[in-house]
C-alpha positions, 0 to 999 in steps of 0.5 A: 474531520479530526476523527477520520484523520486520527483513524487513518493515521492509526490504520497506517501506523498499524500497517507499518507495524507489520513485517517488511515483506508484508508491508511492501506496497501497503503503506504507499497504497494506504496513504493514497487510499486514505487521501482518496477516502478522506475526500470521499468521506471514508478515510479509513476504508480508503486506507484499508482498500489502498493497502490491499490494492498496493500489496496486490500491485507489489506482488504482481510486480514481483511475479513479473520480475521473477518470470523474466530471465536474467539479462546479461549486462553489455560491456 
């Protein structure tokens, strides 16, 4: 169990070392995926998959925000 936790911590630390733009969504996804993977017995794989899914969701959210026209503020 300690080796799985250690591997997950190392994976998250390696992902945190990336630049800010690349890590957007990755750290949160890795934490959630690592926890879910730990429960299933595959912590490191869960963290890696969570990172990928988190980045995908963050990129999708950014694209949606860019496509929306700027709305004027009401005064």
